[in-house]
BABARO-684436 format. One record per residue (C-alpha): residue in three letters; x, y, z. Coordinates in steps of 0.1 Angstrom, whole numbers, padded with zeros to 4 digits, always signed. Layout:
ALAXYZ;...
This chain:
MET+0805+0487+0985;LEU+0816+0505+0958;SER+0815+0541+0961;ALA+0804+0570+0934;PHE+0838+0575+0915;ASP+0848+0538+0912;ARG+0814+0531+0897;ASP+0823+0557+0873;ALA+0854+0548+0868;GLU+0837+0513+0864;ARG+0816+0522+0838;GLN+0851+0549+0821;ARG+0865+0518+0808;VAL+0839+0494+0802;LEU+0829+0524+0774;THR+0864+0526+0764;ARG+0866+0487+0757;ARG+0837+0491+0732;THR+0843+0520+0719;LEU+0879+0503+0711;VAL+0862+0468+0699;LEU+0838+0491+0676;GLY+0866+0509+0663;GLY+0887+0485+0652;LEU+0854+0468+0631;GLN+0851+0501+0618;ALA+0889+0502+0611;ALA+0889+0459+0595;ALA+0851+0474+0573;VAL+0870+0499+0560;SER+0911+0479+0555;ALA+0889+0451+0541;LEU+0867+0482+0516;VAL+0898+0500+0503;ALA+0919+0462+0500;ARG+0883+0452+0477;LEU+0887+0484+0457;TYR+0920+0487+0451;TYR+0917+0446+0438;LEU+0888+0460+0414;GLN+0909+0489+0403;ILE+0942+0480+0398;VAL+0941+0439+0403;GLU+0913+0438+0376;SER+0906+0471+0361;ASP+0916+0459+0332;LYS+0891+0435+0325;TYR+0864+0459+0338;SER+0874+0481+0316;MET+0867+0455+0286;LEU+0828+0448+0302;ALA+0824+0490+0301;GLU+0840+0491+0263;GLU+0816+0457+0257;ASN+0790+0477+0273;ARG+0790+0508+0247;ILE+0803+0489+0220;SER+0781+0462+0196;LEU+0798+0446+0170;ARG+0777+0433+0140;LEU+0778+0409+0113;VAL+0783+0420+0078;ALA+0766+0406+0048;PRO+0797+0404+0021;PRO+0785+0410-0017;ARG+0779+0375-0034;GLY+0807+0365-0059;LEU+0802+0366-0096;ILE+0795+0337-0121;VAL+0810+0348-0157;ASP+0809+0324-0187;ARG+0844+0313-0203;TYR+0849+0348-0222;GLY+0840+0367-0191;VAL+0807+0378-0193;PRO+0787+0380-0165;LEU+0759+0354-0163;ALA+0755+0364-0119;VAL+0757+0397-0108;ASN+0748+0420-0076;GLU+0722+0450-0083;GLN+0709+0479-0063;ASN+0681+0464-0035;PHE+0657+0493-0022;ARG+0647+0477+0008;LEU+0617+0503+0029;LEU+0621+0494+0064;LEU+0597+0499+0094;THR+0604+0500+0135;SER+0581+0499+0153;GLU+0595+0515+0183;ARG+0592+0549+0169;ALA+0564+0546+0143;GLY+0537+0541+0169;ASP+0503+0536+0154;VAL+0522+0510+0129;ASP+0491+0496+0116;LEU+0483+0535+0107;ILE+0518+0541+0094;LEU+0513+0503+0070;GLU+0479+0518+0057;GLN+0497+0548+0044;VAL+0528+0532+0030;ALA+0503+0510+0013;GLY+0495+0535-0003;LEU+0529+0544-0015;VAL+0544+0510-0024;PRO+0518+0479-0030;LEU+0517+0459+0000;GLY+0497+0423+0001;ASP+0478+0403+0026;ALA+0513+0378+0028;ASP+0535+0413+0032;TYR+0509+0426+0062;ARG+0510+0391+0080;ARG+0548+0385+0076;ILE+0551+0425+0086;ARG+0533+0416+0116;ARG+0554+0382+0123;ASP+0588+0398+0121;ILE+0575+0428+0145;GLN+0565+0405+0172;ARG+0600+0388+0163;SER+0621+0417+0174;ARG+0629+0442+0197;SER+0605+0475+0188;PHE+0647+0492+0183;MET+0653+0470+0155;PRO+0639+0477+0125;VAL+0623+0448+0098;THR+0615+0446+0061;VAL+0583+0461+0046;ARG+0596+0450+0007;GLU+0624+0449-0010;ASN+0634+0453-0045;LEU+0616+0490-0044;THR+0621+0508-0078;TRP+0632+0545-0077;ASP+0603+0561-0087;GLN+0586+0543-0053;VAL+0617+0554-0039;SER+0612+0589-0041;ALA+0577+0590-0038;VAL+0584+0574+0000;GLU+0618+0595+0006;VAL+0596+0627-0004;ASN+0567+0614+0023;LEU+0591+0605+0053;PRO+0582+0635+0074;ASP+0545+0620+0080;LEU+0563+0590+0078;PRO+0573+0580+0112;GLY+0597+0547+0119;ILE+0596+0549+0077;SER+0632+0548+0061;ILE+0650+0533+0031;ASP+0678+0510+0034;VAL+0700+0500+0000;GLY+0714+0465+0002;GLN+0723+0439-0029;VAL+0697+0417-0044;ARG+0711+0387-0074;SER+0703+0391-0114;TYR+0708+0373-0141;PRO+0713+0389-0171;PHE+0706+0360-0190;GLY+0674+0350-0174;GLU+0654+0317-0190;ALA+0682+0312-0205;THR+0706+0302-0183;ALA+0682+0298-0156;HIS+0690+0258-0157;VAL+0726+0260-0153;LEU+0729+0288-0122;GLY+0697+0281-0103;TYR+0687+0308-0080;VAL+0691+0315-0043;GLY+0665+0323-0016;ALA+0664+0333+0019;VAL+0676+0309+0040;THR+0654+0280+0055;GLU+0645+0265+0092;LYS+0666+0228+0076;GLU+0693+0256+0070;LEU+0698+0267+0100;GLU+0696+0237+0119;GLY+0734+0225+0137;ALA+0749+0261+0111;GLU+0781+0269+0119;ASP+0783+0301+0096;PRO+0770+0333+0112;LEU+0762+0346+0075;LEU+0732+0323+0073;THR+0708+0344+0108;LEU+0716+0378+0092;PRO+0684+0384+0081;GLY+0677+0392+0041;PHE+0707+0365+0036;ARG+0702+0339+0009;THR+0719+0310+0000;GLY+0719+0289-0033;LYS+0691+0266-0041;SER+0697+0256-0075;GLY+0720+0251-0102;ILE+0758+0263-0099;GLU+0748+0292-0073;ARG+0741+0258-0050;ALA+0769+0240-0056;HIS+0795+0265-0055;ASP+0769+0289-0025;LEU+0803+0285+0004;ALA+0824+0301-0028;LEU+0798+0324-0037;ARG+0792+0337+0001;GLY+0824+0354+0013;THR+0836+0362+0047;GLY+0813+0378+0069;GLY+0824+0421+0076;THR+0821+0434+0108;VAL+0805+0471+0122;GLN+0814+0483+0154;LEU+0785+0503+0167;GLU+0783+0528+0201;VAL+0747+0516+0218;ASN+0736+0527+0249;ALA+0720+0506+0278;VAL+0691+0492+0262;GLY+0709+0483+0230;ARG+0699+0513+0210;VAL+0721+0524+0181;VAL+0739+0561+0187;ARG+0763+0560+0161;GLU+0785+0540+0137;LEU+0824+0538+0149;SER+0841+0514+0125;ARG+0832+0490+0094;ASN+0852+0458+0079;ASP+0831+0449+0044;GLY+0847+0412+0052;GLN+0861+0391+0018;PRO+0836+0392-0011;GLY+0826+0355-0025;ARG+0849+0342-0051;GLU+0841+0344-0091;VAL+0836+0313-0106;ALA+0842+0307-0141;LEU+0817+0288-0162;THR+0826+0267-0192;ILE+0793+0276-0211;ASP+0797+0298-0239;ALA+0767+0331-0230;LYS+0759+0334-0271;LEU+0757+0302-0276;GLN+0733+0290-0241;HIS+0712+0324-0251;TYR+0710+0307-0288;VAL+0701+0276-0279;GLN+0678+0286-0257;GLN+0660+0304-0283;ARG+0665+0276-0308;LEU+0644+0250-0282;SER+0617+0279-0272;ALA+0599+0270-0306;GLU+0593+0235-0294;GLN+0562+0225-0267;SER+0591+0208-0241;ALA+0631+0202-0254;ALA+0659+0197-0238;ALA+0697+0202-0254;VAL+0732+0204-0241;VAL+0769+0207-0260;MET+0801+0190-0243;ASP+0835+0198-0253;VAL+0844+0163-0266;HIS+0881+0157-0250;SER+0877+0180-0224;GLY+0839+0174-0212;GLY+0835+0216-0203;ILE+0794+0217-0214;GLN+0798+0250-0236;ALA+0757+0249-0231;LEU+0728+0234-0214;CYS+0691+0241-0222;SER+0653+0232-0207;SER+0631+0242-0223;PRO+0604+0257-0209;SER+0624+0275-0184;PHE+0617+0302-0158;ASP+0633+0337-0150;PRO+0653+0325-0121;ASN+0651+0370-0112;GLN+0617+0359-0097;PHE+0630+0341-0073;ALA+0656+0361-0062;MET+0636+0390-0052;GLY+0608+0369-0040;ILE+0584+0348-0062;SER+0547+0350-0058;LEU+0524+0320-0045;ASP+0504+0319-0078;LEU+0536+0318-0098;TRP+0549+0296-0077;LYS+0517+0276-0084;ARG+0515+0279-0120;LEU+0554+0264-0120;THR+0549+0233-0102;ALA+0517+0225-0115;ASP+0531+0230-0155;GLU+0532+0196-0176;THR+0561+0209-0194;SER+0580+0204-0163;PRO+0595+0244-0169;LEU+0612+0244-0132;THR+0630+0208-0137;ASN+0664+0201-0154;LYS+0658+0179-0181;VAL+0692+0175-0192;ILE+0699+0161-0166;ALA+0671+0148-0146;GLY+0646+0141-0177;LEU+0642+0105-0183;TYR+0637+0087-0215;ALA+0639+0056-0235;PRO+0672+0068-0260;GLY+0651+0050-0287;SER+0679+0040-0321;THR+0707+0066-0306;PHE+0717+0032-0284;LYS+0719+0011-0317;MET+0757+0022-0316;ILE+0762+0001-0282;VAL+0750-0027-0293;ALA+0773-0027-0326;LEU+0804-0022-0308;ALA+0792-0048-0280;ALA+0791-0073-0310;LEU+0821-0056-0325;GLU+0843-0062-0297;HIS+0830-0096-0283;GLY+0837-0106-0317;ILE+0806-0117-0323;VAL+0801-0104-0355;GLY+0820-0082-0377;PRO+0811-0051-0398;ASP+0797-0068-0428;PHE+0773-0095-0410;ARG+0741-0090-0432;VAL+0705-0096-0419;PHE+0676-0094-0442;CYS+0653-0076-0432;PRO+0618-0077-0440;GLY+0597-0047-0418;HIS+0602-0072-0387;TYR+0615-0101-0370;GLU+0601-0137-0358;LEU+0611-0148-0321;GLY+0587-0172-0315;SER+0553-0166-0314;HIS+0560-0128-0315;ARG+0567-0107-0341;PHE+0589-0077-0334;HIS+0581-0050-0363;CYS+0611-0024-0380;TRP+0596+0008-0381;LYS+0598+0008-0419;LYS+0568-0014-0423;GLY+0580-0023-0457;GLY+0620-0031-0450;HIS+0649-0023-0455;GLY+0663-0055-0475;ALA+0700-0066-0470;MET+0718-0043-0442;SER+0757-0049-0433;MET+0764-0025-0401;HIS+0769+0004-0423;ASP+0739+0002-0435;ALA+0716-0004-0403;ILE+0731+0028-0388;LYS+0723+0047-0412;HIS+0687+0039-0418;SER+0679+0027-0385;CYS+0669-0004-0396;ASP+0655-0021-0362;THR+0655-0057-0373;TYR+0695-0062-0379;PHE+0695-0049-0345;TYR+0674-0075-0328;GLU+0691-0100-0346;VAL+0726-0089-0336;SER+0719-0079-0303;ARG+0699-0118-0294;ARG+0733-0130-0302;VAL+0756-0109-0279;GLY+0727-0111-0247;VAL+0716-0078-0225;ASP+0749-0087-0204;ARG+0775-0080-0233;ILE+0756-0051-0240;ALA+0748-0036-0201;GLU+0781-0036-0201;MET+0795-0020-0236;ALA+0765+0007-0220;ARG+0777+0016-0187;ARG+0819+0022-0206;PHE+0803+0043-0226;GLY+0787+0062-0197;LEU+0748+0050-0193;GLY+0729+0041-0162;GLN+0750+0056-0138;PRO+0754+0099-0128;THR+0777+0117-0145;GLU+0789+0134-0120;ILE+0780+0173-0132;ASP+0790+0194-0114;LEU+0749+0208-0106;PRO+0725+0192-0082;GLY+0702+0167-0089;GLU+0710+0146-0115;ARG+0695+0114-0117;GLY+0716+0083-0128;GLY+0690+0066-0154;LEU+0690+0023-0161;VAL+0711+0002-0182;PRO+0689-0035-0173;ASP+0705-0067-0173;SER+0699-0103-0159;ARG+0710-0097-0126;TRP+0690-0064-0126;LYS+0661-0078-0132;ARG+0663-0108-0108;GLU+0671-0088-0078;ARG+0649-0056-0082;LEU+0621-0075-0101;LYS+0620-0114-0088;ALA+0618-0128-0123;GLY+0641-0142-0151;TRP+0655-0117-0181;TYR+0633-0133-0216;GLU+0651-0128-0246;GLY+0624-0108-0268;GLU+0636-0082-0241;THR+0669-0082-0250;LEU+0654-0070-0283;ILE+0641-0045-0273;VAL+0667-0031-0250;SER+0688-0031-0282;ILE+0672-0001-0301;GLY+0665+0019-0263;GLN+0630+0005-0254;GLY+0619-0015-0225;TYR+0636-0002-0194;MET+0661+0014-0204;LEU+0665+0052-0192;ALA+0687+0077-0203;THR+0691+0118-0196;PRO+0700+0141-0225;ILE+0733+0146-0205;GLN+0747+0107-0206;LEU+0742+0109-0238;ALA+0764+0140-0246;VAL+0792+0116-0232;MET+0780+0085-0248;GLN+0784+0103-0275;SER+0819+0124-0264;ARG+0833+0087-0259;LEU+0826+0078-0295;VAL+0844+0101-0317;ASN+0873+0108-0284;GLY+0890+0082-0291;GLY+0872+0061-0262;PHE+0885+0078-0237;ALA+0861+0083-0200;VAL+0855+0120-0203;ARG+0833+0138-0181;PRO+0813+0168-0184;HIS+0812+0193-0164;LEU+0809+0234-0160;THR+0832+0248-0137;ARG+0860+0265-0153;SER+0876+0285-0127;VAL+0874+0298-0089;GLU+0882+0327-0081;GLY+0915+0319-0113;GLN+0922+0290-0102;GLU+0919+0262-0132;GLN+0897+0235-0127;GLU+0893+0215-0157;ARG+0908+0180-0164;THR+0926+0175-0200;GLN+0933+0137-0196;TRP+0918+0109-0189;PRO+0918+0076-0185;SER+0909+0048-0219;ILE+0874+0032-0218;GLY+0889-0001-0237;VAL+0877+0002-0271;ARG+0897-0003-0299;PRO+0900+0021-0321;GLU+0891+0004-0353;ASN+0858-0006-0341;LEU+0849+0030-0332;ALA+0863+0035-0364;VAL+0831+0014-0381;ILE+0806+0033-0354;ALA+0816+0074-0366;ARG+0820+0057-0401;ALA+0782+0051-0398;MET+0773+0079-0382;ALA+0789+0102-0407;ALA+0763+0087-0432;VAL+0733+0089-0415;THR+0739+0130-0419;MET+0764+0131-0453;GLU+0749+0099-0475;PRO+0718+0100-0494;GLY+0689+0078-0474;GLY+0710+0087-0436;THR+0678+0095-0415;ALA+0693+0126-0409;PHE+0706+0131-0444;ALA+0679+0163-0448;GLN+0698+0181-0420;ARG+0728+0174-0428;ILE+0752+0207-0428;THR+0761+0213-0464;GLN+0797+0234-0453;PRO+0824+0205-0460;ASP+0845+0214-0431;MET+0819+0217-0410;ALA+0799+0187-0419;MET+0783+0164-0389;GLY+0780+0132-0383;GLY+0751+0116-0356;LYS+0721+0092-0347;THR+0682+0103-0352;GLY+0661+0083-0324;THR+0623+0082-0315;SER+0614+0071-0288;GLN+0575+0057-0286;VAL+0563+0060-0248;ARG+0529+0046-0252;ARG+0520+0007-0265;ILE+0506+0000-0300;SER+0492-0031-0300;MET+0479-0057-0324;ALA+0447-0045-0332;GLU+0461-0015-0344;ARG+0488-0026-0363;ALA+0467-0040-0381;THR+0441-0014-0390;GLY+0468+0011-0390;VAL+0491+0027-0370;ARG+0478+0063-0360;LYS+0499+0092-0367;ASN+0518+0113-0338;GLU+0504+0142-0350;ASP+0465+0129-0344;LEU+0475+0116-0302;PRO+0477+0134-0279;TRP+0507+0150-0265;ARG+0514+0132-0238;GLU+0512+0098-0264;ARG+0532+0114-0289;ASP+0568+0097-0296;HIS+0598+0115-0283;ALA+0619+0126-0311;LEU+0660+0127-0304;PHE+0696+0129-0318;VAL+0730+0127-0309;GLY+0753+0141-0332;TYR+0795+0154-0335;ALA+0811+0178-0350;PRO+0833+0183-0373;VAL+0832+0150-0388;GLN+0873+0154-0395;SER+0880+0158-0361;PRO+0853+0159-0332;ARG+0855+0185-0312;TYR+0812+0187-0297;ALA+0792+0167-0293;VAL+0754+0174-0291;ALA+0722+0155-0274;VAL+0687+0167-0278;ILE+0651+0152-0270;VAL+0619+0174-0278;GLU+0592+0160-0262;HIS+0570+0139-0279;GLY+0573+0157-0309;GLY+0572+0126-0331;GLY+0605+0112-0351;GLY+0642+0122-0348;GLY+0651+0122-0381;LYS+0616+0151-0385;VAL+0620+0172-0352;ALA+0654+0167-0332;ALA+0678+0165-0359;PRO+0668+0198-0375;ILE+0675+0215-0339;GLY+0709+0197-0336;ARG+0725+0203-0367;ASP+0712+0245-0361;ILE+0733+0236-0334;LEU+0764+0220-0341;LEU+0764+0248-0366;GLU+0762+0278-0346;CYS+0786+0262-0318;GLN+0817+0261-0354;MET+0805+0294-0366;LEU+0811+0312-0336;ASP+0840+0297-0333;ALA+0853+0307-0367;MET+0844+0343-0359;ARG+0863+0348-0323;ILE+0897+0334-0341;ALA+0898+0371-0354;PRO+0894+0394-0316;ALA+0877+0423-0336;GLN+0853+0404-0348;ALA+0838+0386-0322;ALA+0832+0416-0300;ALA+0806+0421-0326;LEU+0795+0392-0331;PRO+0757+0391-0330;VAL+0738+0360-0319;ARG+0714+0342-0350;PRO+0682+0339-0347;ALA+0670+0306-0347;PRO+0645+0295-0374;ALA+0608+0296-0373;VAL+0607+0265-0391;ALA+0628+0231-0389;ALA+0635+0219-0421;GLN+0612+0193-0435;PRO+0631+0153-0442;ALA+0633+0146-0478;SER+0618+0111-0491;GLY+0631+0080-0470;ALA+0638+0095-0440;GLU+0634+0083-0408;GLU+0595+0085-0398;ASP+0581+0061-0377;GLU+0610+0051-0361;GLU+0601+0029-0327;
């Protein structure tokens, strides 16, 4: 049995061992802690310093200024202007409804505005501002600034908004910008699209060159607190502005053409350089104000524009499909010449109609034209002559020639929304309509009716290739992007013999320069600016035999939608062609009476602008001539009811 002394010694040894074990454990824990601190503070110091800095600094994207669009002479067509915006930060506002009620007394707010603001507040953090109104006037800005002490959470921000100085005149060329849509956001790689208020091109050149015009986003470094609230701005990089796009358009000519068309209920015209393909004017009337879209169009205005029967939102030059009427007759003549079916001296007697089996096909001139050569038939626009020629040539050869001249297919102009038109042939009808081709349909096609459909831009291409030596020029609007030239000057041949093109050119000159021509009354009297061309009148309704027996109703006696389309294609100057023009006046009546005067005025304006620009001092002070209010009336014998 242990003595009391031995028992005390044993307890002491046990306590000592436990103390050593506990001390060892503590030492190990301290060592591990020191090692961990060393690892975090020394080895991983750079990593955690960066994380701490990111907690303090927020890097945000900044939208760059959108690139300018200018005309061929550097005149601004699309620019950026200051945009004063009214912002609301709900965290600071307190009672949002009360603040909005007070704001509405200074800046008008509609029901749609209230719905949008509340939706944006719900989607955003409370310390992030949302847009209440954009495009404030200076008076509105002043009124808000004066009342800011009584409007907690309200602030004024200055951004940019797209502006179009020429308004309606350039709407169908430039298009407009609008807010980013949900569809654009899907799979988008450009972070700019996620920025509030960012705009993208929706139509026209704005859409065709949207990526170039956007530019590259900048960045701003902001110091923020633990919850992400901005404390101050540390640095800013504004990024790269969008690139400047220069067009082939002549702003003065564009403005003039739009004015000239505005006298008609619905019309379109395009002016093209026959050698380069550069479009110098492209107008569709009625038009719309693209500034209203850039600033946010109202629902009522949108409904009015879409419901308008004259289709102001449609670019009729590239998307309007029309039967080309007698402007197509040159193609039929060339098909006959190129295939050796008939020569220029081939003659047909026109009694005012053409018999094919049991059917009678009428010429536009009821009493007939008498004996017609090819030159005379184009000059007088004799339908009977082309009925006979087309029957000999056949629709397939006519269609092949039409496609050589750019019809029946998109021209590939650098504008979105172009339609291809239609040049029918026997194969097309067999595949599409599951039926054979009838010879009578060939006669209808020969005068540009029936299944035939073309856009004004295609007719301008056709006219250009007829007078430029037979080169396959294509239209374009872009001259350069940020100074880098994009125009082509060399084009391949379409393979038509020059002597045959010369026959057609002389006949088109006779249309306007020789008495009896369907546009002689609309000729340009200055010899060095004389024009050639071809009139056309396209039926939009069927004229029954009963109506012919009792007398065909005049266009002015018909409802607007049932009246004929008036067309004209022309070129100038006759001696050395440079410009081609195509004009369509929807439901306007006779081509010689309505469309030819417009084409004449446009071609004359082109040449006068050129003449005045020869002297730089005169060019700087050049005014835009007002369009004539009333077109001149055709002389006796001019085309009136051409079919």
